[in-house]
N, C-alpha and C positions, 0 to 999 in steps of 0.2 A: 538225608544231607544236612549237616548241622546249622549251615548259613541260612536255610529256610525257617529255623525254628521260630526266629523273631520277625520274620518278614511281615506279618499282619501289623505288628505294633509300629515298625518302621514306617510302613505305608500311611497308617493313620496319622503318625506325627508329621510326616511331610505334607499330607493333605490338609491337616490342620494349619499348617504355616501358609499353604497356598490360599487357604480360605481366608487367612487373615489379611491377604492382600486386597481381596474384595472388599472387606470390611473397611480397609483404611485407603481406599482409592475412590476415584469417581467412575471406574470402570464397572459396566454390566459384567455378567459372567461371559458372554461372547467375545468381551474386550480384553479381559485379564487372562483368558485362556492361553494365548501365544506368549506373552511375557513370561509366564510360569514355565510353560513347556520349553522356552528358550533356555532358562537357567538349568532345568532338568537335562536338557540336551547337553549343556556345557559341563554339568557334573558327570553325566554319563560319558561324555567325550573324555574328560580328564581322567577318569578311572581307567579307561582302555588306553589312553596314553602312558599313564604310569606303568600299566601292566607289561608293556613291551619296551619302554624307554631305555632301561638299563641293558636289556639283551642287545638291542640295536646298537647302543653307544659302544658296547665291549666288542662288537663285531666290525666297527668301522675301519676302513683302510686308514693307514697313518703314514705320513710323510714328514720327515725331519722330527720324528717323536710326537707329532701333533696329528690328531684325528681331524678329518673333515667335519663341517657343521651337519647337524641333522637335517633331513629334507622329508618333504611330504612322500616322496617315493619310498622311502625306508618305512614309513609307517603304513602306507597301502598294502605293502607286501606282508604285513603282519595284521591285516584287517583292522587297523585302527587309524585315528585321524590325528594328523600334526597340529599342535598347538604352540603358537609363539608364546613367550613368557606373559605377554600382556592378556593372552586368552586362557591362561592356566587358572583353575579355579581358586587355588590357594592365593594367587595374586589378588583376586577380587574380594576374597573373604578378608585379607589383611587391610582392606581400605578403612579408613576412619571416617567419622561423621564430617569432618572438615574436607574429605575428598568428594568429588563428584562421582557418586557411584554410577549414575545412569550414563554419564559420558564414558566412564571406563568400560561399561558393558557394552555400549555401543561400539567402542574401538575394537573390543575383543570380537564382537561379532563380524565387524569390517574386516579384521585381520583373517579371520577364517574365510570370509567370502573372497578375499583377495587372493588365497591360496588355492581355493576350490572354485573354478568356474561354475560348476553345477549347482553352488549354493548362492550365488549372486542373486539378490532379491528375495532370498527364501527366508533368512534368518530374521527374527523380529529385532528392531533397532529403535525406531522412533517411539515406540510403545513405552519404552522406559522413562522416557523425559516427562511422562505425566505421574510418575510414581514418586512418593516422598522418599528423601535420601535414607532416613532412619529405618523406614519399613522395608526398603531393599536391603539394608545391611542385615536386618533381622531375618530376612528371607534367605540371604546368601549364607548365613551362619546355620540356619536351620537344615539347609540342604547339604551341609557338610558334617554330619555327625560321624564319631568315630566308628560306629558300626558299619557306615557306608564305605569307609576307607578300607574296610578288611573283607569285603564281600566280593563276588564275582560278578562278571558281565551278565550272567544269566539272571541274577537277582535285580541287577539295574534294569534289564529288560522287562521283568515283571513289575517293578515300580513304575517304568515308563508306561506300560500298559494299564496299570492301575489308575495312574493319573489320566489317561485318556478316557477311560470308561467313567471315572468320577465326573469329569467335565461333561461327557455325553449325558449322565444322569441329570445334570443341571442344565441340559439344552445348550450347552456351549456351542454345539454345532448339531448338524442334523442325523447324528447317529450312524456315520459311516463305520464300516468294519474295521477293526483294529488288529494289532499285533497279536497272533495266536500263540499260546504257550506249547502247543502240541507240535513236536518235532517229528512225530510219527509219519506224516505225509512225506516229507523229504527223504527220510530214511527208507521208506518203502520205494519211493520213486527212484532214489540213487541219481540225482542230477550231477553226473561227472563232468559234464561240459555241454555247452550249446545255449540256445535261447530259452529263457524261462518267461513265460507269459502269466500275468495275473490279471484277469478282466475286472477284478473288484478288489484292487490291491490295498485299499485302506491305507495304514501307515507303513506297508511294505513288510510286514512279518514274514510272509512266505518267502520272500527273497532273502532275508536274513537266515532264515531256517536252511535254505539251499546253500548258502555260503558256508554255513557251518558244517554242512556234509562234506564240502570240497576241503575245507580247513582240516578235517579229521583225516583226509588222505594226504595231508602235508603237501597241499597244493594251494596256489593263490587263486581265490574265487574271482578276484577282478581280471585274471586272465583266462579263466576256463568259463566262465558264465556271462551271458548278456542279459539284462533285465528289462522287460517292457511291461508297462503297467497301464491300467485304465482306472479313473476315479472321478466321480462326478463333483466332488467337493474340493473346492481350491485350497482351503485351510488344510484338510487333511492331506493334500498332495505335498504342501510344505512340511508337513509332519513326516511323510513318507521319505522325502529327500533328506531330511535331518536324520532320519532312523538309519538310512543307507550310509550317510556320510559318517556317523558315528562308528560304524563297522568297517570304514575304509572302502565303501562301494558307490557305484554310481548306477543310476537307472533312468531309462526314457519312460516318464510317467505323464500321460496325456489326460487332460481334463475332458471327460465324455460321459454320456450316459450310454452305458455298454448295451443296453436293450435296443438302442437305435443307431448307435455309431460304432465305427471300427476303425479309428484313425491309423492305427498300425498296420491295417489290411494285412492280418496275420492268418487268414483262413489257409490251412494246409501247411503252415510254415513252422509251427512251434515244436521245439524238441520237448519241451515240458510245459504243461499248464497247471498251475496250483491257484487254488482260490478258497475263500470262505465267504461265500456270497450271501446277500439276504434270503431269507426263507419265505416261501408262501406269499410272494407279492401278488396282488390281484388287480393292479391298475396298469398294466402294460397295454398299450394300444394295439389291438390286433391287426388293425389295418396297416399300421406303420411297419409291422415285423413279417406279415404273411409272405412276402416274397424274399425275405432276407435269405442270402446263400449260406448263413450260418445254421439254417434249419433244415438238415438234410432228411429229417423224419417228419417234416411238417408240423403244424400248429398243435400244441397238446390240449386244445379245446378253447371255445370262446363263449363267454356269458351273454346274457341279454343287453348288457351295456356296451358290447362289442370290445370287451376287454379280454385278454387271456385269463382264463379261470384261475391259473395257478402257475406263478413264473418259474417254478422249480425245474420243469423240463426246458424252459426256454434256456436257462443257465446251462443244464446238463447237455442239451444239443449245441450250444456255442462252444463249450469246452471241448466237445468232441471234434467239432468242424476246424478247430484251430490247429489239431495235431498233424504233423508231418507224417510221412509213411511209416516212420519207426517211433513216432511220438507217444509220449506216456502222460497221463493226466492223473492228478490226485486233488480231491476236493472235498469240503464239508458239505452235507447235505441234511435236510430234514429227514427224520427217520420215517415219516409218512410217504415219502417220495417212492420208497421201495415197495410199497403196497398199494398205492392210490390206483383207482380204477377208471373205467371209462375211456375218454381220449388219451389220458395220461399213460394208461396201461398200454394202449396201441403203441405210443412212442417208445415205451419202455420195451415192448417186444421187439420192435425194429432194431433198437440199440443192441439188445441181447444177441439177436440173430447176426450181427456183425462179427461176433465172436471176439469182440475187443474189450469186453467187461472182464477185467482181470480178477479183482477181489473187493470185498466190502468188509468193514470193521465196525461194528456196532459199539458205540461208547455211551457211558452213563450222562446223566445231566451235569451241569456246573462245570464243564471242562473248559469253559471260556468265560472271561469276564462278561462278554457281550451276549452270551447264550445261557439260558438256564434250562433249556429242554434237552432231551436225549438227541443224539446226533448219529449220523453214520458217515464214515469215511469211504468214499468211492474211489476206485482206481480203474483207469482204463489203460489199455496197451495195444497200439496198433501193430506192434511186432510180436504178439504172443506166439509161442511155439505151437506147432500144429498139433501136438499131444494134448495141449490145454485149450484148443479152440472152442471146445463144447463144454468147458469147464468154467466154474466160477467159485473161487475160495471164500467162503464166508466165516467170519470169526465173531464170536459174541463176546466182547471185552467189556461188558456193562459192569460186570462184578470185579473187575481189575481196576484199581485205582489207589491213589495215595491222597489223603486229606492233607491239604496245605494250609487252608484257613477254614473257618466255618462256612464260607460261600464257594470256595474253589477247591477243585480236585485236579490232579494230574497223574500221570504215569511216573513212578520212580524209574530210574535208569535201568534198573534190573527188570522191571515189568515190561518196559518198552522193549528192551532186547529180547525178552522171551516172546513177545508177541512177533517181533521180527524174525525169530527163529522158525516159527511156524511158517511164515512166508518164505523163507530161504529153503525149507524142506520141500515146500510145495513146488518151488521152482527148480528143485534139484541142485541148489547151492550148498551141497553137503559140506565143503570146506569151510565155509563161514560158520556153519553150525558147530562144527568141531572145533574151530578156533574159538568160538564162544564158551563151549563147554570146558575146553582145555584152560581157557581164562578164568573160568569160575574155579576150576580145581586148584590153579595156582594161586588165586586170590585167597581161597579157603587156607591153604597152608601158609601164606604169608600173614593172613590175620591171626592163625592159630599161634604162629611164632611170636607175633606181636604181644601175646599173653605173658611171654616170658623174657622178652627183650624190647623195649620202647623208650621213647624220649619224653621227658615230662615238659611242661611249659617253659622251663628254664633251659631245656636242652640237656638235662642230665639223664644218663641211662638209668631205666628202673626196670624191675621185673613184677609187672602188675599183679599176677596171681599170687606170687609169693608174698609180695607186700601186703595184699588182702589178708592173707593168713596172720602175718605179723600184726597187722592192725587189729584183727580179731582178738588175738591174744592179749593185746595191750588193753582193749576194751573189756575184756573178761577179767583181767586183773584189776581194772580200775572199779569194777562192779563188786569185787569181792568184800570190800568193806560194807557196802550196801546189803549185800546178801546175808552177810553175817547177822545182821540185825532182825531178820526175818525168822518165824518159827520154821523149824526143820521141815515140817509136813505141811507148809503152806501151799497155795495154788501154783506157785512157781516151780515146785520141785519136779514136777513131770516134765515141763519144758526144759529145765535145767539138765535132767537125766538125758533127754532126747538130743540136746545140743552136745553133751559130753560124747555121746554115741556116734553123732554125725560128724563131728570135726575130724577125727582120725580117718574117717572113710573119704572125707573131702580131701584131706592131705594126700591120701593114697591115689585118689582119682586125679589130682593135679599131677602128681609125679608120673602117673600112668599116661596122662594126655601129653606131657612134655616128650615122654619117650616115643609115643606114637607119632607125633608131630615129626621128630627127628628121623624116624624110620621112613615116614612118608615122603619127607623132602628127599631122602636118599633115593628112594624109588622113583619119585617124579623126575628127578634129574636125569634118569635113563628112560624116561617114558616117551614113546613116539606118539604122537597124536593124530596119525592118519586113520582113515575108516577102517574099523576092524581091530585096531591096535590100542585105541584108547579104551582101558578097561581097568577094572579092580580100583 
């Protein structure tokens, strides 16, 4: 994905700008965190706003030749947030040193809160009054580079997550879990509609991933999904609501310590549970949780301090207990949870005996900004087919990854789709697998044809492979004068002889490739893709 190539440099550039704010203000790290994230929120929201505005405007009903005004409902249907002119980032960037930037930013935030009740009291406002006007101007300009105007929302999500993690590293808050880049959980769960619960929701990344799954089905996630979350950190809840709003979503996120509290009272009610909880916590008060109805398999073990020895199976038990009769869960878990012994093994055995453990996927380290250790993705399904009740699909994906930066890995779209193909075949969803294979075949032919007919950056039609041959000929002609100055039997002669022999072969191969693509396109146009007919 080309737009990920420079993401590390963009992240660092933006972070340096944010750090500049700390150096030029009286704020400590836990105080300048929200003002910076508020501006990142505005920039992210503006990108999504611009991404759908023209499409929305072109489809507005007209009366007397005039279209009605844009509304927030138009943008919610496109999973974006409506921004009044005063809240659009270009307006803020255009302010001069003679303008009161802090007041303008506050008014921008107030306009958004006025349009969205769920954001009232959430967005940072008064914090900007303490910041120098020129420093705010520099920060606004730095958050608006040309590179960011050309990239997609996925890249903005990654930048948003990077900022959260950088602040966590500087102890800007207490290390709550953040947006996760792995969409695999949502794509395995397939949350087509219903209530999605995240008992450790951090900044709401799992909700966003669920919404994206619904969007790919060309449906409105705001209509299909209901989001419920628990988070112990008040600042992180504000971030979660901002993150949801950027994507045109709302959620009921309650402040709670999930180990001891269940304000949503969701036991047995959730259609989907998704989470990326803290691992290996050993400070849970055993006496407070021993009678909790969310522990259907009992306590996983208590140490000499009357603390739960390891909180992993507290989380796993809670996730299971929240599921309705046909509920499904997907969550990130420490790799040691699948092999831990003693009392944890007893809980694991009881869980497996329910027949509701669906599949597990092992992934390598550094798949999350907030996690450097190897993890496993667990999936539970209360409505597994009888043929699978005594089976668990286990996928070792530790050697499947794409290196995004020096510190972060993820799955490429193709790698994720190939893992999903294994899941589909296990579930008997053959049609999905065949559609994917057919898609790969079609894409291969399209990309092959693109070698002979494409558009350059000016929009002109070009023939890349033939153009390459022309350029090779031009380069060779330019080299002739230099080559004539060299002795006939010098070291270059063998390479030159090999080149002279290879070029005609390459020309012939290009022509053969073009003919093959043309023939295969003709064949593919007649190809059926049902099982047994997708061949050759």
